[in-house]
N, C-alpha and C positions, 0 to 999 in steps of 0.2 A: 469331961472338959478335955482331959488330957489327951484323948483319942481323936478329937476333932482338930487339936493342936498339930498332932502328929500328921494326921491325915491332910492339914492344909500345906506343912512342912513338904511332904512327900509329893503333892502335886505340884508345887512351888519347883523343885528339884526336877520333876519330870518336863515342865514346861522349859526350865531352863536348858536342859539336855535337846528338846526338840529343837531348840532354836539354834542349834550347831548346824552347819552345812552338812549333807550326808556325808559318810565315810570318814569324817577327822575323828579327831582323838588328842587329848592330852598329851604330853611328855612327861613320864614318871620322874626325870629331872627338875619338872616346874610347876609347881602349884598354880592353878590358874586363878588370874584376878577375882575377887568376889562380885559376883552377878553378871560375870562377863557371857560372851556367848563367841564361838568362833565363826569368822566369815569368810575366812580365805584359808585354805588348807591342801598342801600338794605335798608330794614327797616320789624320790627316785634317785637314780645316779644321774650324775652330771658331771661334765668337764668343766674346767674355770670358775669354779665357783670363788667368787671374791667376798673377801672379809675384809675390809677397811680398816687400817691401824694409823688413820688420819683422815682428816676433815676432807668432805668429796668439794671438788669444786668445779665450775665450767670454764674452760679456756677454749676460746675458737669454737663455740658451740658442741663442748665435746665435754666427756667427764674425763678428768684428771684426778687421781689419788697417789700422792708420792709414795708414800707406804702401804702397803697390802699384804694377804696372805691370798694365793691363788691354787686352789685344792682339787682334786679329782676325788670323787667319792659320791655316798649317799648322803644326802641332804632332804632334811624335814623344815618345812614352812607352815608355820600357825601365826594366824593373825587374830586376835581378840580385840572386840570391840566390848568397850568398859561402861558397865552402869553405874549407878549412882553411890555404888556402896564401898569405891573403891577409886582413887585419884591414881592417874597413868604415872606422875613422879613417884609418890609414897610407895607403889609396887615397884618400880624400877629400884629405887635405894634396896628396900628390903629384900629383893632377888639378886643384887650386887653383893650385899653382905651376906647371905646365905650362901652364895656361890665361893665367896671368897672364905669361909669358916669350912666348908667342905673340904678345902686343899686346891681351888681353881687358882689358876694363874691369871691374873686380868693383863691382857695385852693393852687394851687401849679403852680409853670410855672419854667422852664429851657431853656437852649439852650446850643448847641453845644455838648460837650463830658459830659456836667453836667447833660443830659437828659440820657445817657448810651448808648446801643448798639442800631444802627440804624435798625439791621436785626430781633431784638426781637418787635421792634415795628410795623414794616410792616409786619413781616411772621406770628406771635404770638400773638398780641394783635389787630390789624385790619384785618390782612389777606388780606393786599392789596399789590402786590410785586411792585409796584409803588413807593412807599414809602420806598423803601430802596436807601440808600446813604451812603456819608460817614457820620460819626460820627459827624464831625465840623460843617456841616451843617444844623443842628437840631435846631427848636425850636418850643415849645410845652407848654400850659398851660389850666387850668382847672379850670371852675368858676361854682358855685351855682347861679342860676337865681333868682333873685329877685320874690316873688310870695308867697301866702298862700299853694300852693301845690310846693313840691320840687322837682326842673328840674336841671339838670347839663347838662353843655356843655363844651366840649373840643374841642380842634384846637389844630392841627401839621401840620406843614411845613418841608419842605424839599428840598435843591437843589441835584439833582443826577449827578454822574460824569459826564454824558452826557449833564450837565447844563439845561436840563428839570427840572421844579420846579412844586412843587404838594404842595395842602392844604387838609389836610383832618379833617372834621367837623364832631363830634358827639356828638347827643342830646338824652339825656337819660332821659325818664319819670317813674321812680320807681312806684311799688307798683300798678301795672294795671293788671286787671284780677288774682290774685294771687290765684284764686280757679281752676285755672289750673295747669298742673305738675311742680312742682318745685324741682325735686332732683336733678338738679345740684348744687344748692346750700347745697344739703347733702353730695355732693360729697366735696365741699370744707373743709366742718367740721368735717367729720365721716371717708372720705376716701373710701367711698362705698355706693351703694343705690342699691337695689333692684327695677328690672323694672316691673312697674305695666303690665304685658301683660300675655296671656295666650295663650296653646298651643293646634294645633289640630295635634297629634302624633308628629314628631319632628320641626314640622314648625308652626311659629308664625299665630293665627288663625286670619282669614278677619277681625275680628272687634278689634283687637289689633293694627293692624298694622297702622291706623291713628297716635296710641298714639306713636308709634315709629318715626312717620313723625314729630310730634309736637315734641318730645323730639329733634329731630336731629337740627331743627330750634332754640329751644332755649339752645341749648349747643355750640352755634357756637364760643361762646366767650373763650371756652376752650380749652386747647393745649391738641388735641387729641393724640398726641405722648406720652402722660403720664397715657393715658388711657389703658384699656383694658376689653373686654370681658369675663366674667367667667360664665359657665354655672352648676349646679350641679342636679344630677338625681338618684334617691337610685336604689337600686337591687329589681327587680320586684318578684313576687312569679313566681319560675319556670325560672327564669333570670340568670344571670352572671354578675360579675364584669366586664369583658370585654363589656357585651352588655350596660352595665349604662354607660361606659365610650364613648362606641360608638355615643350613642343617646346623650349626654350631648354636645359631641362636635358638634353634628350634629347641635343641637339646638344654640350652640354659633357662629357656622360659618354662619346659616340663620339669624340670629341677625345682626351680622356683614355686610350683603349684603343686608339688608333694609335698617339699617343705611346710608350704603355709597350711596344708591340710592338716598337718603334724602339729601344727601351733608355733611354726618360728616362720615370719613373716620379713623377708629379705626384699627390699624394694628394687633393688639392682639386679638385673640379668642381662647379658650379654654375649653375643656369640662373636669371635675375632677370626674365625676360619683358622688359618696357618699362620695369621700375622701375629709378630711381637712375642711368639711363644717361646719359654726360656730354653736355653739351650740343654742338650741331655735328658729332657723329659720326653715324655712321649707327645707327638703332636695330635691325639687323638684321645681328650679326658677333659673332665670339668674341676675347676676349682671354687673354693670359696677363699676371696680374699678381703684382708682389713688393709681398706683403706685411709684410716684416719689413723 
């Protein structure tokens, strides 16, 4: 009889693991919720990873956070869909207590409408549609983990209107491989950045395409609806203003397409030829501009 019970337990465990999306895994710092499965998973190096330390709000149709951490580094995102064996609020409370007992510093926590707008957490900050639900069912906290190297862990839990419950875990390790492209941080401080790419005609050169793919991954934390691609092109000898405008627009659209292929959708792409190019900069370049 015991062997049948053991066999059944093993089968249930295997079925649970089989439900996780391929390539996903748990964090050693977090014991997964009972009976849950991983429905979203991603990891990689990003610029401008946003960790809210205050409620998130929408002002004039844009995300506003009065206090937050903007970090460059390696991030792991895991979204669990909970089963019937554990409530999201119970799990979140236990995890927060465990973090505190292990010496983590609680930087911010909130619940219900004190967290702000659920849609902003789901669609803008985490980009996980499963996390969208009633504002009154949210729970969130972020901690600085104990250790010589600073690491941050946040947890966001919610019950949707259909009664399904989700917990999203984010682990951030700052200052990982700072030698790579960090332009997204410049976007937040200066509102614009020049793309370090070269062109062959009006198309991005093969050597520069990997740079764009890397940028797309590292900028996933930014709100692409606030960004625009702007290309400049001088009037060449024998050319006309119309030629320069047409060529710069072709470059902007090509950069837009390559970023989209790599997973970063920027709706606005414009060619301005030699017009309104900021003084002191090359008149032959492409920028990403933060217009909000």
